[in-house]
ROTOR-923065 format. One line per field, with one value per residue (C-alpha): residue in one letter; x, y, z. Coordinates in Angstrom, 1 decimal, always signed. Layout:
# ROTOR-923065
rest: (A | ...);
px: (X | ...);
py: (Y | ...);
pz: (Z | ...);
This chain:
# ROTOR-923065
rest: (M | D | P | F | I | D | A | L | L | G | L | A | P | V | W | L | V | I | T | P | L | V | G | V | V | N | G | T | L | F | F | L | I | V | G | R | R | P | N | S | L | L | I | Y | V | T | L | A | I | L | A | A | S | V | E | Q | A | L | G | L | V | A | A | D | S | P | P | F | S | L | G | D | V | H | L | I | A | T | T | V | A | A | W | V | A | L | A | I | A | R | A | V | G | F);
px: (-71.2 | -71.7 | -72.0 | -69.9 | -67.1 | -68.0 | -67.7 | -64.3 | -63.1 | -64.3 | -61.8 | -58.6 | -57.0 | -57.2 | -53.3 | -53.6 | -55.7 | -53.8 | -50.5 | -50.5 | -52.2 | -48.9 | -46.5 | -48.3 | -48.3 | -44.5 | -43.4 | -44.7 | -43.5 | -39.8 | -40.2 | -41.2 | -38.0 | -35.5 | -36.9 | -34.8 | -36.7 | -40.5 | -40.2 | -38.7 | -42.1 | -43.4 | -40.3 | -40.2 | -44.3 | -43.9 | -41.0 | -42.5 | -45.5 | -43.4 | -41.4 | -44.5 | -46.4 | -43.7 | -43.0 | -46.3 | -46.5 | -43.2 | -45.1 | -41.6 | -43.6 | -47.0 | -49.8 | -50.0 | -52.3 | -54.6 | -52.0 | -49.1 | -52.0 | -54.3 | -56.0 | -53.4 | -51.0 | -48.0 | -47.8 | -44.5 | -42.8 | -44.4 | -43.3 | -39.5 | -39.7 | -40.6 | -38.2 | -35.2 | -35.9 | -36.3 | -33.0 | -31.4 | -32.8 | -31.4 | -28.0 | -28.1 | -28.9 | -32.8);
py: (+72.4 | +74.1 | +77.9 | +78.5 | +76.7 | +78.3 | +82.1 | +80.7 | +79.8 | +83.0 | +84.9 | +83.2 | +83.4 | +80.2 | +80.0 | +79.5 | +76.2 | +75.1 | +75.7 | +73.3 | +70.3 | +70.6 | +70.9 | +67.7 | +65.9 | +66.8 | +66.2 | +62.7 | +61.8 | +62.8 | +60.8 | +57.7 | +58.4 | +59.0 | +58.7 | +57.1 | +57.6 | +58.0 | +61.3 | +63.1 | +62.7 | +65.5 | +67.6 | +66.9 | +67.8 | +70.8 | +72.4 | +71.3 | +73.5 | +76.5 | +76.4 | +76.0 | +78.7 | +81.2 | +80.9 | +81.8 | +84.4 | +85.9 | +85.6 | +84.4 | +82.8 | +84.0 | +81.7 | +79.9 | +78.2 | +75.3 | +72.3 | +74.1 | +76.2 | +75.5 | +78.8 | +81.5 | +78.6 | +77.5 | +73.9 | +73.3 | +76.3 | +75.7 | +71.8 | +73.1 | +75.1 | +72.4 | +69.9 | +72.4 | +73.1 | +69.5 | +68.5 | +71.0 | +69.9 | +66.1 | +67.5 | +69.3 | +66.2 | +65.8);
pz: (+36.4 | +39.5 | +39.0 | +41.8 | +40.0 | +37.0 | +38.5 | +39.9 | +36.6 | +35.0 | +37.5 | +36.4 | +33.2 | +31.1 | +31.2 | +35.0 | +34.8 | +31.7 | +32.7 | +36.0 | +34.0 | +31.5 | +34.2 | +35.8 | +32.8 | +32.0 | +35.5 | +36.0 | +32.5 | +33.6 | +36.7 | +35.0 | +32.5 | +34.6 | +38.5 | +41.3 | +44.5 | +44.7 | +46.9 | +43.8 | +41.9 | +44.1 | +43.3 | +39.6 | +39.3 | +41.3 | +39.4 | +36.3 | +37.1 | +38.1 | +34.8 | +32.7 | +34.7 | +34.5 | +30.9 | +30.4 | +32.9 | +31.1 | +27.5 | +26.1 | +23.2 | +22.0 | +21.2 | +17.7 | +15.8 | +17.2 | +16.9 | +18.9 | +21.5 | +23.7 | +24.7 | +25.3 | +25.8 | +23.7 | +24.4 | +23.1 | +24.7 | +28.1 | +27.7 | +26.8 | +29.7 | +32.1 | +30.7 | +30.7 | +34.0 | +34.8 | +33.3 | +35.4 | +38.8 | +37.9 | +36.9 | +40.3 | +41.9 | +42.7);
């Protein structure tokens, strides 16, 4: 890997790399299940990334053993936060 990218990744906490990936996966899956319009995909993915990142930044759930955590990120807690935010957005009309 490029040393420049290694240096940049070393500056950021691990959760800043993992939570956007969790948000993209959950936002896309939500769109595949309940999406109506193609432009709602961007809304769902953005919202899921924000919800997963905010949950991790607030530290609502501490990291657990490896099946449920990846580094400092509790995968179940970030997934639940993303899906709750997406369900609220869907109920509001997005």
